[in-house]
Residue frames relative to the residue before (quaternion, step in Angstrom):
aa qw qx qy qz dx dy dz
X 1.0000 0.0000 0.0000 0.0000 0.00 0.00 0.00
X 0.0907 0.7969 -0.5880 0.1047 3.58 -0.53 1.15
X 0.3957 0.7219 -0.4584 0.3348 3.54 0.31 1.27
X 0.3735 -0.6588 0.5940 0.2713 3.49 -1.43 0.02
X 0.0347 -0.8192 0.5714 -0.0334 3.57 -0.73 1.11
X 0.1523 -0.6876 0.6967 0.1368 3.48 -1.33 0.58
X 0.1251 -0.8253 0.5505 0.0165 3.55 -0.48 1.23
X 0.4027 -0.7200 0.5267 0.2049 3.53 -0.80 1.11
X 0.6393 -0.5511 0.3843 0.3741 3.57 -1.17 0.61
X 0.5611 0.6229 -0.3921 0.3787 3.61 1.08 -0.61
X 0.6478 0.5182 -0.3166 0.4600 3.59 1.04 -0.74
X 0.6557 0.5032 -0.3091 0.4704 3.59 0.94 -0.88
X 0.6689 0.4975 -0.2993 0.4641 3.57 0.89 -0.94
X 0.6342 0.5314 -0.3240 0.4587 3.59 0.98 -0.81
X 0.6632 0.5181 -0.3025 0.4475 3.58 0.93 -0.90
X 0.7341 0.4361 -0.2146 0.4743 3.56 1.11 -0.70
X 0.6976 0.4662 -0.2537 0.4813 3.59 1.24 -0.31
X 0.4069 -0.7640 0.4447 0.2303 3.60 -0.34 1.21
X 0.6963 0.4865 -0.2847 0.4443 3.61 1.04 -0.65
X 0.5147 0.6527 -0.4159 0.3690 3.62 1.24 -0.13
X 0.5102 -0.6814 0.4335 0.2958 3.62 -0.84 0.96
X 0.7560 0.3626 -0.2058 0.5046 3.62 1.00 -0.75
X 0.2471 0.8182 -0.4944 0.1584 3.59 1.23 0.36
X 0.6856 0.5024 -0.2980 0.4344 3.57 0.74 -1.01
X 0.6852 0.4768 -0.2847 0.4712 3.58 0.88 -0.93
X 0.6508 0.5128 -0.3155 0.4625 3.59 0.97 -0.85
X 0.6578 0.5090 -0.3008 0.4666 3.54 0.94 -0.91
X 0.6564 0.5120 -0.3032 0.4639 3.59 0.98 -0.84
X 0.6465 0.5175 -0.3133 0.4647 3.57 0.96 -0.86
X 0.6875 0.4745 -0.2817 0.4720 3.58 0.86 -0.95
X 0.6157 0.5421 -0.3427 0.4579 3.57 1.07 -0.67
X 0.6473 0.5097 -0.3179 0.4692 3.59 0.98 -0.84
X 0.6431 0.5047 -0.3234 0.4765 3.59 0.99 -0.79
X 0.6742 0.5302 -0.2958 0.4205 3.54 0.85 -1.02
X 0.7717 0.3636 -0.1788 0.4902 3.57 1.00 -0.79
X 0.5941 0.5554 -0.3711 0.4483 3.58 1.24 0.18
X 0.3156 -0.7586 0.5404 0.1815 3.55 -0.79 1.00
X 0.6899 0.4759 -0.2843 0.4656 3.61 1.22 -0.24
X 0.6289 0.5152 -0.3325 0.4781 3.59 1.28 0.09
X 0.2001 -0.7683 0.5981 0.1094 3.54 -0.99 0.90
X 0.1652 -0.7463 0.6387 0.0879 3.52 -1.08 0.84
X 0.0035 -0.7931 0.6070 -0.0505 3.56 -0.58 1.19
X 0.0745 0.8175 -0.5584 0.1199 3.55 -0.47 1.24
X 0.5058 -0.6089 0.4923 0.3621 3.56 -1.15 0.48
X 0.5981 -0.5582 0.4235 0.3890 3.59 -1.13 0.55
X 0.5045 0.6702 -0.3898 0.3798 3.56 1.25 -0.46
X 0.5697 0.6254 -0.3811 0.3729 3.61 1.09 -0.68
X 0.6326 0.5452 -0.3342 0.4368 3.58 1.00 -0.80
X 0.6610 0.5018 -0.2930 0.4748 3.57 0.95 -0.90
X 0.6794 0.5014 -0.2974 0.4455 3.57 0.87 -0.93
X 0.6477 0.5077 -0.3220 0.4680 3.58 0.99 -0.77
X 0.6606 0.5039 -0.3104 0.4618 3.58 0.84 -0.95
X 0.6711 0.5012 -0.2980 0.4579 3.59 0.94 -0.88
X 0.6772 0.5078 -0.3023 0.4384 3.57 0.86 -0.94
X 0.7054 0.4355 -0.2669 0.4914 3.58 0.89 -0.87
X 0.6422 0.5323 -0.3206 0.4489 3.56 0.97 -0.83
X 0.7194 0.4142 -0.2393 0.5035 3.57 0.91 -0.92
X 0.7201 0.4902 -0.2574 0.4183 3.56 0.76 -1.09
X 0.7802 0.2848 -0.1554 0.5348 3.56 0.98 -0.79
X 0.4207 -0.7256 0.4524 0.3030 3.58 1.28 -0.10
X 0.6006 0.5425 -0.3478 0.4732 3.57 1.20 0.59
X 0.1437 -0.8459 0.5065 0.0853 3.61 0.34 1.20
X 0.6375 0.5269 -0.3424 0.4459 3.62 0.98 -0.72
X 0.6499 0.5089 -0.3005 0.4779 3.54 1.04 -0.83
X 0.6296 0.5382 -0.3224 0.4583 3.58 1.01 -0.82
X 0.6581 0.5022 -0.2969 0.4760 3.55 0.95 -0.90
X 0.6714 0.5080 -0.3036 0.4461 3.59 0.83 -0.96
X 0.6735 0.4839 -0.3033 0.4693 3.59 0.90 -0.87
X 0.6307 0.5351 -0.3358 0.4506 3.58 0.97 -0.82
X 0.6766 0.4928 -0.2911 0.4632 3.58 0.95 -0.85
X 0.5846 0.6066 -0.3559 0.4045 3.59 1.15 -0.59
X 0.5578 0.6296 -0.3904 0.3742 3.60 1.11 -0.56
X 0.5989 0.5891 -0.3503 0.4141 3.57 1.10 -0.60
X 0.6471 0.5256 -0.3125 0.4554 3.57 1.25 -0.34
X 0.4569 0.6648 -0.4687 0.3599 3.58 1.23 0.00
X 0.4910 -0.6540 0.4924 0.2979 3.57 -0.94 0.90
X 0.8449 0.1890 -0.1360 0.4816 3.56 -0.98 0.83
X 0.4376 0.7012 -0.4628 0.3204 3.60 1.14 0.42
X 0.0762 -0.7597 0.6452 0.0281 3.52 -1.00 0.94
X 0.2083 -0.7658 0.5984 0.1104 3.56 -0.86 1.01
X 0.1848 -0.7874 0.5842 0.0673 3.54 -0.85 1.04
X 0.3174 -0.7626 0.5302 0.1913 3.60 -0.60 1.10
X 0.4715 -0.6490 0.5170 0.2988 3.54 -1.19 0.57
X 0.0190 0.8000 -0.5958 0.0679 3.55 -0.02 1.33
X 0.7541 -0.3930 0.2601 0.4574 3.60 -1.27 -0.02
X 0.6610 0.5140 -0.3147 0.4471 3.61 0.93 -0.84
X 0.6794 0.4691 -0.2928 0.4823 3.57 0.91 -0.89
X 0.6253 0.5367 -0.3353 0.4566 3.59 1.02 -0.75
X 0.6544 0.4985 -0.3155 0.4730 3.58 0.97 -0.79
X 0.6461 0.5094 -0.3204 0.4695 3.59 0.95 -0.85
X 0.6675 0.4950 -0.2980 0.4697 3.59 0.93 -0.90
X 0.6178 0.5472 -0.3394 0.4514 3.59 1.05 -0.75
X 0.6637 0.4970 -0.2999 0.4717 3.57 0.92 -0.90
X 0.6583 0.5035 -0.3037 0.4700 3.57 0.97 -0.88
X 0.6405 0.5360 -0.3214 0.4463 3.59 0.93 -0.89
X 0.6964 0.4767 -0.2730 0.4618 3.56 0.87 -0.97
X 0.7120 0.4805 -0.2608 0.4407 3.55 0.85 -1.00
X 0.8097 0.2771 -0.1172 0.5039 3.59 1.01 -0.78
X 0.4385 -0.7398 0.4210 0.2884 3.56 1.35 0.34
X 0.3322 0.7368 -0.5088 0.2964 3.55 0.91 1.01
X 0.5454 -0.5562 0.4995 0.3789 3.55 -1.25 0.45
X 0.6744 -0.5346 0.3289 0.3889 3.57 -1.15 0.61
X 0.7094 0.4452 -0.2800 0.4692 3.58 0.73 -1.00
X 0.6162 0.5396 -0.3507 0.4541 3.60 1.03 -0.68
X 0.6529 0.5209 -0.3095 0.4545 3.57 1.00 -0.82
X 0.5959 0.5561 -0.3651 0.4498 3.60 1.11 -0.59
X 0.6502 0.5010 -0.3177 0.4747 3.60 0.94 -0.83
X 0.6532 0.5091 -0.3119 0.4656 3.58 0.96 -0.85
X 0.6470 0.5184 -0.3200 0.4585 3.59 0.95 -0.84
X 0.6403 0.5046 -0.3229 0.4808 3.59 1.01 -0.76
X 0.6519 0.5109 -0.3182 0.4613 3.59 0.88 -0.91
X 0.6695 0.4924 -0.3090 0.4624 3.58 0.92 -0.85
X 0.6487 0.5372 -0.3268 0.4288 3.59 0.88 -0.89
X 0.7937 0.3057 -0.1401 0.5070 3.59 0.99 -0.83
X 0.4386 -0.7130 0.4434 0.3205 3.60 1.26 0.32
X 0.3556 0.7432 -0.4800 0.3013 3.54 0.98 0.93
X 0.4623 -0.6102 0.5579 0.3203 3.50 -1.35 0.29
X 0.3275 -0.7272 0.5704 0.1966 3.58 -0.87 0.96
X 0.1051 -0.7810 0.6143 0.0391 3.57 -0.80 1.03
X 0.1624 0.7982 -0.5538 0.1727 3.55 -0.60 1.16
X 0.3440 -0.6966 0.5862 0.2299 3.52 -1.34 0.39
X 0.5317 0.6277 -0.3912 0.4126 3.56 1.32 -0.12
X 0.3477 -0.7859 0.4751 0.1893 3.58 -0.26 1.28
X 0.6524 0.5039 -0.3267 0.4623 3.60 0.95 -0.77
X 0.6407 0.5143 -0.3194 0.4721 3.57 0.92 -0.88
X 0.6579 0.5217 -0.3085 0.4471 3.58 0.88 -0.94
X 0.6784 0.5063 -0.2873 0.4482 3.56 0.85 -1.01
X 0.7334 0.4259 -0.2417 0.4715 3.57 0.87 -0.92
X 0.6722 0.5127 -0.2940 0.4460 3.59 1.11 -0.64
X 0.5770 0.6381 -0.3859 0.3330 3.59 1.08 -0.57
X 0.5760 0.5586 -0.3857 0.4554 3.60 1.24 -0.17
X 0.7199 0.4361 -0.2223 0.4921 3.58 1.28 -0.41
X 0.8086 0.0193 0.0495 0.5860 3.59 0.92 -0.96
X 0.5724 -0.5307 0.4587 0.4246 3.59 -1.23 0.24
X 0.1050 -0.7957 0.5963 0.0146 3.56 -0.98 0.90
X 0.0638 0.7749 -0.6283 0.0264 3.52 -1.16 0.70
X 0.4210 -0.6522 0.5669 0.2759 3.48 -1.35 0.25
X 0.5541 -0.5913 0.4380 0.3893 3.62 -1.08 0.47
X 0.6239 0.5534 -0.3374 0.4366 3.58 1.22 -0.37
X 0.6583 0.5246 -0.3148 0.4386 3.61 1.23 -0.21
X 0.4482 0.6948 -0.4590 0.3252 3.58 1.04 0.70
């Protein structure tokens, strides 16, 4: 695997949640990224917040959500992109033009800025983002 990926929080949460239908595929995809020295993972800093919130709220385990979110920083080749004014403006334009939710547009803006493939389990995000960046599901490997 020799690629650049922007991975949406939905994939991380799926990999960590036993009841998620795509858990096995998400976990396998993230494992391949984590153990590949030729793959880059470029994500907005927003991913950490979204993961902690989803696990903390969804599983009622805020400490676990926080710990898992922080673990992402240990992925080999991970670059975190802060939401600065330029990225916010790009995401705003993408959100308006493609009718994306705000956080979804941030992931798309990051993927576009770094010529990355957006990996998501969010069908609406995938459908609307494919006009801007290449999109795939962790299950399509």
